[in-house]
C-alpha positions in Angstrom: 368.1 135.7 -77.7 367.0 139.0 -79.0 363.3 139.7 -78.8 361.4 141.2 -81.7 361.0 145.0 -81.4 358.5 145.5 -84.2 355.3 147.4 -83.2 353.0 144.5 -84.2 353.9 141.0 -83.1 354.3 138.4 -85.8 351.0 136.5 -85.7 349.6 134.1 -88.3 346.3 132.2 -88.2 347.3 128.8 -89.6 343.8 128.0 -91.0 345.4 127.5 -94.4 348.0 124.9 -93.4 346.3 122.1 -95.1 348.0 119.6 -97.4 349.3 121.3 -100.6 346.9 119.3 -102.8 344.0 120.7 -100.9 345.1 124.4 -100.5 346.7 124.9 -104.0 349.8 126.8 -103.1 350.9 129.0 -106.0 354.2 129.8 -104.3 356.1 127.2 -102.3 357.0 128.2 -98.8 360.7 128.6 -97.9 362.6 125.4 -97.3 363.2 124.0 -93.9 366.9 124.8 -93.4 367.3 125.7 -89.8 370.3 124.2 -87.9 367.9 123.0 -85.2 365.9 120.8 -87.6 366.7 117.4 -89.1 364.9 114.8 -91.2 365.2 111.0 -90.8 363.3 107.8 -90.9 363.1 107.7 -87.1 361.7 110.0 -84.6 363.8 113.0 -83.6 365.2 112.5 -80.2 364.0 115.1 -77.7 365.6 116.0 -74.5 363.9 114.7 -71.3 362.3 117.5 -69.3 362.8 118.3 -65.6 359.4 116.6 -65.0 360.7 113.2 -65.9 361.0 112.3 -62.3 357.3 112.7 -61.8 356.1 110.5 -64.7 356.8 107.1 -63.3 354.5 104.4 -64.7 352.1 102.7 -62.5 351.6 103.4 -58.8 348.8 105.2 -57.1 348.0 108.8 -56.5 349.1 109.9 -60.0 348.0 113.5 -60.6 347.1 114.8 -64.0 350.0 117.2 -64.8 347.6 119.6 -66.6 346.4 120.9 -63.3 349.7 122.7 -63.1 349.4 124.4 -66.5 349.8 128.2 -66.7 347.9 130.7 -68.8 349.2 132.3 -72.0 350.4 135.6 -70.5 352.4 133.9 -67.8 353.8 131.3 -70.2 354.9 134.1 -72.6 356.8 135.8 -69.8 358.5 132.6 -68.7 359.7 131.1 -71.9 363.5 131.4 -72.5 366.2 129.5 -74.4 369.4 128.1 -73.0 372.5 126.2 -74.2 374.8 124.0 -72.4 378.6 124.0 -72.8 379.2 120.3 -72.8 377.5 117.3 -74.4 375.3 115.1 -72.2 373.0 112.2 -72.7 370.0 114.6 -73.0 371.4 117.1 -75.5 374.3 118.3 -77.5 376.5 121.3 -76.5 375.7 124.6 -78.1 372.2 123.6 -79.3 369.5 125.9 -77.8 366.7 124.2 -75.8 363.5 125.6 -74.2 363.6 126.5 -70.5 361.9 128.9 -68.1 363.1 132.0 -66.4 361.8 131.0 -63.0 362.7 128.0 -60.8 359.1 127.8 -59.7 358.1 126.5 -63.2 359.4 123.9 -65.5 359.2 122.9 -69.2 357.4 119.6 -69.6 357.2 117.3 -72.6 353.5 117.4 -73.0 353.5 114.5 -75.4 352.9 113.9 -79.1 349.6 114.9 -80.6 348.3 114.1 -84.0 346.7 117.0 -85.8 344.6 116.7 -89.0 345.4 119.1 -91.8 342.0 118.8 -93.4 340.7 122.3 -93.4 343.8 123.7 -91.7 345.3 123.3 -88.3 343.5 126.2 -86.6 346.1 127.8 -84.4 348.1 131.1 -84.1 351.8 131.5 -83.6 353.8 134.3 -82.0 357.6 134.8 -82.2 358.8 135.8 -78.7 362.5 136.0 -79.8 364.2 135.8 -83.1 365.9 137.9 -85.7 369.0 135.9 -85.8 370.8 134.8 -88.9 371.0 131.2 -87.7 367.2 130.9 -87.5 367.1 130.2 -83.8 364.3 131.8 -81.7 361.3 131.2 -79.5 357.9 130.6 -81.1 354.8 129.7 -79.2 351.1 129.0 -79.8 349.0 132.0 -78.8 345.5 130.8 -79.8 343.6 127.7 -81.1 340.4 127.9 -83.1 337.4 126.7 -81.1 336.3 123.4 -82.7 339.4 123.3 -84.9 341.9 120.5 -85.4 344.5 121.9 -83.0 342.0 122.3 -80.2 340.7 118.7 -80.8 344.3 117.4 -80.5 344.7 119.1 -77.1 347.1 122.0 -78.1 346.9 124.9 -75.7 347.8 128.6 -75.9 351.3 128.9 -74.5 352.6 125.6 -75.9 355.7 125.5 -78.1 356.1 123.0 -80.9 359.3 121.1 -80.4 359.1 118.6 -83.2 357.0 117.6 -86.2 356.7 114.0 -87.6 354.9 112.5 -90.6 354.0 108.9 -91.0 353.4 107.4 -94.4 352.5 103.9 -95.6 353.5 102.4 -98.9 352.7 99.0 -100.4 355.8 97.2 -101.6 355.9 95.0 -104.7 355.6 91.9 -102.5 352.4 93.3 -101.1 353.8 94.1 -97.6 353.1 97.5 -96.0 356.1 99.7 -95.4 355.7 102.4 -92.8 358.1 105.4 -92.9 358.3 108.1 -90.3 360.1 111.4 -91.0 360.8 113.8 -88.2 362.1 117.3 -87.9 363.2 119.2 -84.7 361.5 122.6 -84.3 362.5 123.4 -80.8 363.9 127.0 -80.5 363.1 128.0 -84.1 362.1 131.5 -85.0 358.7 132.2 -86.6 359.8 131.6 -90.2 361.5 128.3 -89.4 358.5 127.0 -87.5 356.2 128.1 -90.3 358.4 126.4 -92.9 358.3 123.2 -90.9 354.5 123.2 -90.5 353.8 124.2 -94.1 356.5 122.6 -96.1 357.9 119.6 -94.3 354.7 117.4 -94.2 354.2 117.6 -97.9 350.9 116.1 -98.8 350.4 114.2 -95.6 346.8 114.6 -94.3 348.0 114.7 -90.7 351.1 115.6 -88.7 352.3 114.6 -85.2 353.5 117.5 -83.1 355.8 117.1 -80.1 354.7 119.8 -77.6 356.6 121.6 -74.8 354.5 123.2 -72.1 355.3 125.3 -69.1 353.9 124.1 -65.8 354.4 125.2 -62.2 356.2 123.0 -59.8 353.9 121.3 -57.4 354.5 122.4 -53.8 354.5 120.4 -50.5 353.9 122.3 -47.3 356.0 120.6 -44.5 355.7 121.3 -40.8 359.0 120.1 -39.3 358.8 119.4 -35.5 361.8 119.3 -33.2 361.7 117.3 -29.9 360.7 119.7 -27.1 363.9 118.8 -25.2 366.0 120.4 -28.0 364.1 123.7 -27.9 364.6 126.7 -25.7 362.0 127.3 -22.9 358.9 128.9 -24.5 360.1 128.6 -28.0 358.1 127.0 -30.8 359.3 123.5 -31.6 358.2 123.6 -35.3 359.3 125.2 -38.5 357.0 125.6 -41.6 358.6 125.0 -45.0 357.5 124.8 -48.6 359.3 122.1 -50.7 359.2 121.5 -54.4 357.8 118.2 -55.5 360.7 115.9 -56.5 363.2 117.2 -53.9 365.1 114.7 -51.8 363.7 115.1 -48.3 367.0 115.0 -46.4 368.7 117.5 -48.7 365.7 119.8 -48.8 365.5 119.9 -45.0 369.2 120.5 -44.5 369.5 123.3 -47.1 366.7 125.1 -45.3 368.5 125.0 -42.0 366.9 122.0 -40.3 369.4 120.4 -37.9 369.2 116.6 -37.9 371.3 115.5 -34.9 370.1 112.7 -32.7 372.9 111.6 -30.4 371.1 108.3 -29.7 370.3 107.3 -33.3 372.5 105.0 -35.3 374.1 106.3 -38.5 372.3 105.5 -41.7 374.0 102.8 -43.8 373.3 104.8 -47.0 374.3 108.4 -46.2 376.4 107.9 -43.1 374.4 110.5 -41.1 371.4 110.4 -38.8 368.5 110.8 -41.2 365.6 108.9 -39.7 362.4 111.0 -39.6 358.9 110.3 -38.4 356.1 111.1 -40.9 352.5 111.6 -40.1 350.2 109.0 -41.6 348.1 111.7 -43.4 351.1 112.8 -45.5 352.8 109.4 -46.1 351.2 109.1 -49.6 353.0 112.3 -50.7 356.4 110.5 -50.4 358.1 108.1 -52.8 357.4 104.4 -51.9 359.9 102.6 -49.7 362.4 100.3 -51.4 362.4 96.7 -50.3 365.5 97.3 -48.1 363.9 100.3 -46.4 360.7 98.3 -45.8 362.8 95.7 -44.0 364.6 98.3 -41.9 361.4 100.0 -40.9 359.3 96.9 -40.4 358.8 97.7 -36.7 358.5 101.4 -37.3 356.1 102.0 -40.2 355.9 105.7 -39.6 359.7 106.2 -40.0 361.5 107.0 -43.2 365.1 107.3 -44.3 365.0 110.9 -45.4 368.1 110.4 -47.6 366.1 107.8 -49.7 362.8 109.7 -49.8 361.5 112.3 -52.3 358.5 114.5 -51.7 355.6 115.1 -54.1 355.6 111.6 -55.5 353.8 111.4 -58.9 353.2 115.2 -59.0 351.2 115.4 -55.9 350.7 118.5 -53.7 349.7 118.6 -50.1 350.8 118.9 -46.5 352.7 116.7 -44.2 354.3 116.7 -40.8 357.8 115.5 -40.2 359.4 114.9 -36.8 363.2 115.0 -36.7 365.7 113.6 -34.1 363.2 110.8 -33.4 364.8 109.2 -30.3 364.8 112.5 -28.4 361.0 112.8 -28.4 360.3 110.7 -25.3 363.0 112.4 -23.2 362.2 115.0 -20.5 364.2 118.2 -20.1 
């Protein structure tokens, strides 16, 4: 998408985005008519982020994802928009979605926040890319007013507003309460489209619910891989130090980085058909995904062993260090 080339960036302090009845608009803002937006009685479906694998409910050692947030300048340099050629369960083909320009960072669904419009929202927007006839672009939050409604809701500079929802309650003739929720998608809208959504779509609603997208860095796991001394040349180091991304499959990550997993005395794995048993130091075991019931039975007599093909690193967004020994049955052999 083409970036704006004007000398001054398009900024607007949204301190006046209060309900129309309170702010007394003399001129109505432009209608929300972008192809990326829609209105319905149900919440707009948003694509799952790459971080979905880290947000498992329950379990221990869950890390607050906000520790991986980035500052505004870095976020602004990383935001980009992509489209996919075919439909998937997550999104439709040809519809832009937010992404990052670096594999070391990801776009996370930071959740829905409810923002009061009493006195205005208290945030600033910047259009990073736009100028297209179809209204697509990239617009992010560049500042929130200290003590304002946006700050109270947890919105951070660098966030992008992906959706907006309004909930209204009406009393029917029979006395029952009827709750209606209207939603509009604002992901990958230019400045004007985002402004129209924030100012016009809510109508007189005193508060809006915003779905936020936020750039975070991938958590990293430092892994020391140790080979059996018998498999190493005389005087050579028997270890290799690697850095893996949280969420990677352990076996695939090791093999793609050149680790040779070949133990002639080990049986083949029933799952992957190869020799994937590894020994993991107790200090780093918590960084791995929990064993399945089947794996627990297989490793009952060897609690330090894992099936690397069934293991992911950085479980629940953890960072840390661990030691992995490969080709386990060769460790007790002499040269």
